[in-house]
N, C-alpha and C positions, 0 to 999 in steps of 0.2 A: 471446388474446396467444399470439406463437408463442413454441414451445418454445427457439427459439434466444435471442430475446428475456432471456429465464427465465434461461439459462444465462450469457448474457452480464453479466446483472447479481450472478448466484452467482457467478461464478468471475472478475469483472472487478472493475476500480478504482471507488471511487466517484469524480466527476470535479467536482463541485459540494460543497461544505461549508457551508451557508448554515446560521446559527440558525433552528430552526424556528420556525414563525408559528402564532397560536393556530388562526387558519382551516386550516392544515395538518393538524393535531392532527383536528378537527373533521373534515375531508374524510379523511383516511387513514382514520380510527377507523369511518368511516361512523356518527359523532353519538354514539357509544358512550364516548368518549372528551373530554376538555375540557380545553386548555391548565392551568385552573390545578388541575384533579384532577392531572393529569399531573404538575406540578410539587410540590404535596404528597406525593403517593406517593414522590416520587425524596428529596425532602427528608428524609423517616422515616428514610433510609438514609444522611443527608449529604452527599446527589449534588444538581445543579443543572440545572435544564431547561435553564439558558445554553450548556450543555455538549453538548445533542442537536445533531446538525447535519444536515442532509436535502438529499435531491438531488431535485431534482422532476422531472427528466427521467428517474429510475429508478422501474417499475412496481414492482418486488422489492428488497427488501434496500435501502429507501432512506431509512433514519433509523439513526444510530447515536450512541451515546453516547461522547463521544472527548473526553477531558482529558489532553491531551499532558503537561502538567506532572507531572501523576501517573501517567501513562500506565495511565489507566483506559478503558477500552474496553470496549462489547458494545453487539451489535445491538439495535436496540428494535423488536418488532413490533407497530406502532400496532393491526393488523386483529384482534389474537388476542381473543377473546371474553370469555376469564379472565384479564384480564390482569393484574391484580394478582399472582394466582395462577402464573399463569406465569413473571410475571419476575422473582417472589420469588427465586430459587435465584441468580438474576445480580447483581441488585441486592446480595445479602447476600456476595457473591464481590467485589464491587465497594466495598463498607464493609469488608470485611475488610482489604482490600488499600489502603484509607485507613488503617487503624489502625495496619497492619506494614510498609505501604510494601511495593516490590514487589521481590521479591529477585533475579530474574533481572537486571532492569535495573540493579540495585547492584550486580550480578556483573558485569555486562557480558557477559551469556550470550547475544549477540543472535541466536542460533541458537532458542534457545529461548525467547527474547523474543518474536521474530515468529511462532514455531508456536503460542505459546499464548496469549500475551496481546494481541496485536493479529490482530482479525479480517480476514481474507483485504482485502476491499474498502476498508478503511483502513492497509493496508500501504503502500503507496505515499505515502500523506499524510505519515504518520509519516517514514517514512524521511528524508523531504527537509526537514522539520522538526528531526533528529535528528544528521542527517548531522556536524555539529561534534562532538557528543559521542564518535562513533565511532572508535575508533584508524585511523588512517589507510591504516594498511597490511593490514586488515578489509575495510575499506568497502567494496573491490569483492566481495569474499566475499559480503558481509551485503546488496547490492542485488543481484548475481546469483541470490542464494536469494529474494529477492523476484520478480525478475524471472521466472525459471523457474515461479513459482505462479502468477503471472497472466499467465490464456488470452487476458486484454481488458485492457489499461490504460489505455484510451480518451482519450488523448493527456495523461495527466496529470505524463508525464515531462518537468521542465525541462529544456533545453539545458544552464543550468549544472548539474545534477545531472550528466548524462552528462558533461559535459566532467569534471567533478571526479574519479568515480570512477575514467574512464579512465586521467585523468592519474596517481590513486593507485595504481593498476595498474603503470604504468612505474616505480614507486619499488619494488616488492618484489622482492625478490632472488631467489625461485623463483616461476615463472610455472605456473597450472595447469597437468596435463600435455596437456588438453584442446583447450587454447585454443593454436592454432598460429601466428595471424596476424590480419593487421586487411587491409582495404578503405578506402580514402579516399573522400573524396566523388568524386574523379574516378575511382573506379573501379582506381586502382592497387594493387596488390598488395605486402604484405611481410610479414617476420615483425617480431614484437614488437623485436626487438633493433634493428629499424633503425625505430622508430616515429619518425613525424615529428612536427614541429613542428605542436599543436593550432591555434595561429592561422590557420599558413601552408597548410595541409594539410585544415582541417577536422575534425570529429571522429572517432577511429578507431573501429573495430569491431572485436571478434575473431570469429574462425571457431571453432566450438565446437559441441557435441553437442546444444544445445539448438534450435537451427533457425535461422532467419531473422528480424533484428531488422532491424526499419527504424525512424530515427531522424530527426528532423525537417530535419535536415541532406542528405537522402537518403543516407546511411554504411548499410553491410548489413554485420550478420552471415551469413556463411556457414556451413552445417551440413556436419558431415564425414561425418554419418551421415543416413539416410534418417530423417525426423521432419516431423511438421508445420510448416508456417508460421505467424507470429505479427506480427504491428504493434504497433507501439509505440503 
């Protein structure tokens, strides 16, 4: 297994969010764990196996507990030899959040919420479902925080998500100082105060410090400083 593939899974987004099957539990755990046994262990902490999502295309970091409604997330290490002992602290923390609720989510402290409560491979998944709950004037900053952390988004950003966050950016009274302008899908340059209509010009993208952003419509973020390039 290449080191690049390991890094891509570790630092990249999940791309499939399918409910885990009994066959996958047995296969990934090399027969040391069954679907029934996993379900019973989760139930001891008030958790449900139906909340485990699995990406069959990822050799690493491919199973996560993902309860969007209660904002409960953690990685499930099916290959771990001492599964119960290794996961006990994680499950106890989720159990605690079940009982007391998620303080950072309740306070809408989005920076801390995505830093502490949502594993990196699940952040795009959660954000795209939770966008309507986020203050429209904050939504671009929250999205940008996630984007800068993800080295590989693996094609999970939906065009409507990109359009929405940039549309909301236009409504902000003060723009981040490092965001200077945009390129349209035709390659035309302008600053944000001359932002074109999204429908007639395609999706706008900002020039900023984080590198080159390629989105489905071929729109680009161009960096003003030397830094690595990345692709959506």
